[in-house]
N, C-alpha and C positions, 0 to 999 in steps of 0.2 A: 485527576481522579480522587475526588475527595471521600466520596463512598466506596467501600470495598464491598462487591457483589458477594453473595454468599445466600446458599438454600439450607434451612433449618428443617431438623426431622420432628415434626410435630405429634406424629402418631402418638396417641394416648397420653399426652403432654395438655396442660391446660393453657390456655388463652384468656386473659382479662379483657372484656369489652364494657368500657364505661360510657354511658350516655345512651339515648334513644333516638331513632329517626330513619331516615333514608341512608346518610351517610355510612352509619355504624352497620347498618345491614348489609351494605355492599362489601364492608369490611369483613364482616362475619362468613359470608359465603365462601370464599377462596380457603379459609381457615379450617372451617368445617370439611372441605373436600380433602384438606391434607390430612385429616383425621385428628383434628385437635378437640379436646373437651373445653367448651365455651361456658366460662362464667360471665354471667352480665349482671351490670348495676347500673343506677342511674346516680347515686350519690358514691364519691370515694371515701373508704376507710382504708388506712394503710394494712390492716389484716387481709384485706382481698387479694395482696400480692403475695400471700403465702404459697409455695408452691406453685407458682405462674413462670411459665417459659417466656412469654411475652405479653404485652398491655397495649391496646389501643383505646385512645379516647375520641370522641365526638360528639357535637350537638349537646354539649353538658354546659355548666356555669363556669364562667373563667377561674375562678379561685380552685374548683374542681378538678379542672383540667391541670392548672399548673401543679396542684399539690400532687395528681398522680404521677406528672413528669418528674418531678422532684423526688420524690419517692422511689419511683421505679430505677432513675439512674444511680441514686444512692446504695440502691440493693445489686446493681449491676444487671438489671433485667432491662432488655431491649423495649423501648417504647416508642409508640408513633402517635402523634396528637393531629389529627386530620388539618390539612392546609395549614398549619402551625410549626413551619421548618424549625423555628429557633427552639420549638420545645421537644423535639424529636432527637431521638439516639438512632433511629435507622428511619429508611424510606420505605413505603410501600410501593412496590415497581407496578406497572402495567404487565399482565401475566399473559403469553400464549401457551396454553395447555395441551399438548399433545402427550400425555401419560405415555411411558415414564420420561418423555422429554419435556422440559419447562424452559421457557425462554422469558426473561424479565426485563423490562424495560424503565430505566429511571431517567429522569432529568434534574437531580437532586433538589425535588420539593419545587424547582424553577418554574416549571410549566408541565403540570400535569395533563394538561390537553393535549400537548405535543407528545408525550409518552404513549397516549392512547391513540394518536393519530399513526405512530409509528407501529403501534401493536396491530392495528388494521391491515398494514400493509404486510407486516409478516405473517399475519392470518392468512392473509389470500395468497402467499407466496409458498407456505410450507403446505404439504399433502395431509388430508384429514387423517390416514391413517400411517403418518410418520411413526407413531408410537409404537405400531405393530412391527415396525421394521427395527426400532431399538431393543424391542422384546424378542425378536428373533435373535439377535446379537446377544443378547444376554442369557438366553438358553444355552448358546453353544461356549460360553465363557469358559468353564472348566475344561472342556474337549478341545478347546483353541488353545490354551495353554500347555496341555500336554502334548499335543500334536505339534506346536511351533513355540518353544520355548524361547526362541530367539525374539526380542522385542519389535526389532525392525522387519522381522518376517511376517510376525503378526499383523503389523500396522500395515505392511503391503498386501497382504491379503485381504483385510478389511478394507482397505480402500479399494479392492476389485470388486468385493462380491455386495459390498453396499452401494455401488453404484451400478451393479450387473443384474443377472436376472434373479438371483434371490429377493434383490430389492423390490424388482419389477413385480414379481409374485405376491411379495408380502404388502405391498402397496394397492394391490388390485383387491386384496382381502382374501387372497387364495393362500391361507395359511400352511397347510399340510403340503402343497406342492413348493411353497418357499422354503420348509424346512427340509425337504428332500434335496432341493437344489443347494441349500447351503451346505448339507452334509456331502454331498457329491463333490462340490468345490474343495472342500476340507481335506477329502481323501487325496487328490491330486496335487495339494499344495506342496511347494519345494520347502524343505526342512529349514535351509538356509537361504536369505535373499540374495538376490542377483544384483550387483549394484550397477546404477546408470547414472551418467553425468546429463545435465541439462545446461546447455549454454544458452543463457535468458537475457535477452534486453530488458534493462530497467526503464528505459525510456530517459526523458530528460530530467525528471526528479519529482514530477507531480504523481501522486498514488492512483488517481484517476485516469493518468496516460498509460497505465500498464495493459498489455492486452488480456484478455479473460485466460488464455492460456497460461501465461506468466503467473497470474493470479492464483489459479488452481495449481500450480506446481509448487509455489510458495508455501501453500497449504499442505503439500505431500511430502516435502523436505525434509530428510534428517539432519543435512548440513548444509549451512549456506556459505560460500565463500565470494566475498562481494569485495568490489572496488571503492576508492575514495569517493568517487561520484555519485554512488548509490546514496539515496537521502534516506533519512530517518523514518520519512512517513512511508516508504516503499517498505522498510524492512520491518515496519508494524504491521505489514500485511501478511508475515512468513507466520508460520507454526510458531508459538511462543516457545515450546521445548526443543525447536530445532537448534544445533550447536551452530554460531556464527563464527567465522573464521575471516578477519580482515587481512587483505592482501593489496591494499591499496598502494598506488605510485604515482608519484608527483616528477617534474621533469628533474632528473640528475638525483632523485631520491627515491629509490626502490627498496621498499620494507621487505621485499620478497621477490628476488629474480624470476623473470619468466619462466625459465627451465625448472626451477623449484616449484612454481606454481602449476606446472605440467606435471610435475611428479607427485605432488600433492593430490591432486585430482585422479590420479590412476590409484593412487594406494587408498584414497577413502573409497573409491569404487570397489575396488578388490576386497576390501573391508565388508561389502555387502551393502554399502550407504547408497542412499538416494541423495544425489548431489546436484543441488542448484548452482552452478556458477554465475554469479549474478554482474553484471555489467552496466554501466551507464550507458545511455543511448542504444546502439544495436551492437551484437557481438562482432559482427562482420564488418563494420565500418569504423576502422581504425581502434578496434577494440583487441586486437590480437586474437580473436577467436579462432582465426583459421589456423594458426600454429596448436593452438590448445585442441581441437578437432583433429588435427593431424596427429598430436602425441597421443589422444585418446585412441585413435584409427591403430595406430602401430601396436599399442599395447592390446588391443582386442577389447577395449572397453566400449559397451553399448552407450550411444550417446546422440542428442537431439539438439538441435538448435531453432531456440524460438525469438523470432526477430523483435525488435522495439523501437519507438520512435527515436531516430536519430537527431541528434542535435540540429542541424541544419533546418530540418522541416520544423521542430518545436521553435526556433528561434523566430524563423519568418513566419510562422503562424501567429506567434504570440505579439510580433511588433508589426503585422499588418503589411509585411514586405512579400510580395508575389515572387517565387523563385523562377517562374518562367511567365513570361507576358508576350502575347502574340506580337505585340508592334516593336518589343524591344531585345526580347529574349527567348530564343528557341531551345536551349539546352543550358543544363546547370551542371557545374563540374565540382567535386568534393576533391579536397587536396588537404595535406596536413602540414603545418609549420615546423615540425621536428627536423633538427638538422642529422646529417649523415656525414661522418668525418669532418664536422666542423661546418659544414655549408649547407645551404637550404638548396636541395638538389630535386629542382622542379623544373619540368618542361615549360620555362616562361613564354617561347614562343607560341605553345600551344594556348596556356593559357590567356595569353593577349588578345586572342583572335575575338572579333566583335561578336555581338549576337549571342552571349552568354552570360550566365552568371556565375561567379566563383564563389564558393564557401571554403573558408579556410579554418580548419580544427587546430587548434593550438597553437596558434600562430601570433598571440601578441609579442611573445618573446623574441620574436624573429621579424619583427613588423616591417623595419626598416629593410632588410635585405629583399623582403616580399615585394614592398612598395618598389623600390630601386630595380629589381629584376623584371616587373611587369612593365615599367615605363620605359627602360631600356630596350624591351621586346615591342613596343609601340602601343602600350594601352595609355589613353588618354590621361593625364595627371587629374584632369577635371571631374573624371568618371566618378558619379556619386558612390559613396562607401559607407558602411557602417560597422560598428563593434557593438554585439550583443551580449551583454553579462546574463548570466541565469535564465537563459532562454527555456521557456515550457516548465518553469517551477512556479510560475504565478508572482513572481518576484522580479521580472525581466527588467532592466534598463538598457535602453539604445541610445548610443553615442553615434551622430552623424557626421560627418564630413565628405571629403572625397579622397582619391586615391592618393594625391599629391600631399594630402594633410593626415595621413593615417598615423604618422609619428606624432603628432601634436595631440591626435583623439585617443592613442594609446595610453598617454600620460593619466588620463581621466579614469582607467580601469583600475579597479579595486584590486590589491594583491590577494592572490590565492582564490579569486572568484573564477568559475569557468567562464569562458568569453568564446566567441565565434566571430569572425571576420568576414563580411558579405560586401563582394564588390560587383558592380554591375548597374545598369541604368534603372534595374527594378529598384533599387533601393529610392530612388525618386517618385516611384510610381505606387506609393501606398492607394489603395483602395478608397474611395471617399467615404465608404460605411465603415471603415477600421474604427473600431471601438475607442472611445477618447477618455472612458472613465478610469483608465489606469495612468494618464497622464503622460501617453505617448504622443506628443504633439507632432502635425503634420510637418514634414520637411519644409525648410523655408524655399521660396523661389529662386535665392541665390545660389545654387546649387555649384557653381563654380567657385565660391569663395574657398581659401585655404583655412579658414578656421573652424575647428570642429563645434558642433552645436550639440549639447546634451539636450536629447530629445524629452527626456523626462524619467520619470523613476516613479512606479508603481508598486503597492502591496497586493493588488488585485490581479485577475488575469486580463491581459491586454487583446 
């Protein structure tokens, strides 16, 4: 972000407009609506900048525009020369006006037309009377602070009323009824907030694979307790002032043991916090969400589970591997490659049955034991298999081979990168419409070969 967004109070202050024509008139209109006194000129004189809060130039001689830019910047006065980014110290955004709500959109001067297109979409999405709703909340500001001195309690109350009946009435133009509904809600509001924990699936990493409910809760959270596999793009969707607590775990390296994570969630909720426990994938698929839900229930803490896109679904979708296919796979089984008491404790006889797809989470470190157990239980070593790195992030990489060659395939997996193992005939059944632009090439016909095939690496979604 090169340009820091800010809103200037121009009421009663002077804005200089240098030039004449349509462009300068377009800039004059929002400045006048903001209450600025307009000082106009067609030729530049340094004295014109005396007492000026900002200056704009357009449709004037080149030397006049350059002189304005240099003089204004020398005096620390914000200046904008229309369509001349190199002469500007600030950018004029496209504006959506729902007074007192103002939305400003900027492309940093790179594509003003695109900013206007974005503004049109936002204009269509925001109710015309949205400003009336903001004004309603503003009229209750002092009473709200007196009734609910706790910041979290005030935020929780506003989250409710601004999406509830008072908001409906305000947006419908029924101002008196909206004010009465707001006052009634405030009378019954608890002085202290009730803590709640949401066990939320963050999905595989791409922010646009979050569920709508997860996105809403991230915007309402007081605290976000997150894992290592939660991407920065997902965390960027959260409220900016929400506290963030990292509790990520890796194999044999837990920065906070599970029992302490459980205790942390209980403590935060008892402090009245609205807590989002954010987990990569889905909370109830090898995410230990069940243990956390049990601990919260035993402590009497209100909680809710919000599902997410789990890694097997994301890896399969991004690499074009159907998890089920009526000709070769009628079921799919999720398993974990984590060991128990030093051994891979899996029902290999069940996992080796034909007609199913096996998706193994966290299985690269124990890939040899997985391969040997399945082969010993009767699974054909020539069964197609693949390891998918970073599935569902837009940066997936698929390494193809067979069950028998999985040990060799695993040597190509990059350290520290999340990966999922897929075993089954479906691995060789990529649909013919699978996208090719990400570089994920179709699996070669020699599926029985023991050498791994690096199917490709792409920066785009497969």
